[in-house]
C-alpha positions as CSV (number, residue, x, y, z in Angstrom):
1,M,-41.0,-4.1,16.9
2,P,-37.9,-2.1,15.8
3,A,-38.5,0.8,13.6
4,G,-37.7,-0.2,10.0
5,W,-38.7,-3.9,10.5
6,I,-42.3,-5.6,9.3
7,A,-44.1,-8.1,10.2
8,Y,-46.4,-10.9,7.8
9,E,-47.4,-14.3,7.7
10,Y,-49.5,-14.2,10.9
11,R,-51.1,-17.8,11.6
12,I,-53.1,-19.6,14.4
13,I,-51.1,-22.4,15.9
14,P,-54.4,-24.5,16.5
15,Q,-52.1,-27.4,18.4
16,F,-51.7,-24.8,20.9
17,S,-54.7,-23.2,21.0
18,S,-58.0,-23.8,22.4
19,G,-61.7,-21.9,23.4
20,S,-60.7,-18.2,23.4
21,D,-56.8,-18.8,23.9
22,V,-54.9,-18.6,20.6
23,L,-51.3,-19.0,20.1
24,V,-50.2,-16.4,17.0
25,G,-47.0,-17.2,15.3
26,Y,-45.1,-14.5,12.8
27,S,-42.4,-13.6,10.9
28,L,-40.2,-10.2,10.5
29,N,-38.4,-8.8,7.9
30,S,-36.3,-5.5,7.4
31,L,-37.1,-2.7,5.4
32,N,-33.4,-2.8,5.1
33,A,-32.5,-5.3,2.2
34,S,-29.0,-5.5,3.8
35,E,-30.2,-5.9,7.5
36,N,-32.0,-9.3,6.3
37,F,-28.9,-10.8,5.2
38,S,-26.6,-9.8,8.2
39,N,-28.7,-10.1,11.3
40,A,-30.1,-13.8,11.2
41,S,-31.7,-13.0,14.2
42,I,-34.8,-11.4,12.4
43,Y,-36.0,-15.4,11.1
44,R,-36.5,-16.5,14.7
45,P,-40.0,-17.2,14.4
46,R,-41.8,-15.2,17.1
47,F,-45.4,-16.0,18.9
48,L,-48.0,-14.3,20.7
49,D,-50.5,-15.7,23.2
50,V,-53.7,-14.2,22.7
51,K,-57.1,-14.2,24.3
52,L,-59.9,-13.3,22.0
53,P,-62.7,-11.1,23.9
54,G,-66.4,-12.4,23.9
55,I,-65.6,-16.1,22.6
56,S,-67.5,-18.6,25.1
57,G,-68.6,-22.3,24.6
58,P,-66.4,-25.5,25.2
59,A,-62.5,-25.3,25.1
60,G,-61.5,-27.2,21.6
61,A,-59.0,-26.4,18.6
62,V,-59.9,-23.1,17.1
63,A,-59.7,-24.6,13.4
64,D,-58.8,-28.4,12.2
65,P,-55.3,-28.1,10.6
């Protein structure tokens, strides 16, 4: 993540998560207010595919929507 940017609004996306494999979506914003208006790429959605350690059991949705 570039310096001066903050990540917020992390969410697990249950439709694309199962068992210990989860998809996390998040948003970014710049601490420089003018950059938020001049750089539209800041607002594109970002996602991380995460494997959570120590979770076992049958595959299924992590959370019900």
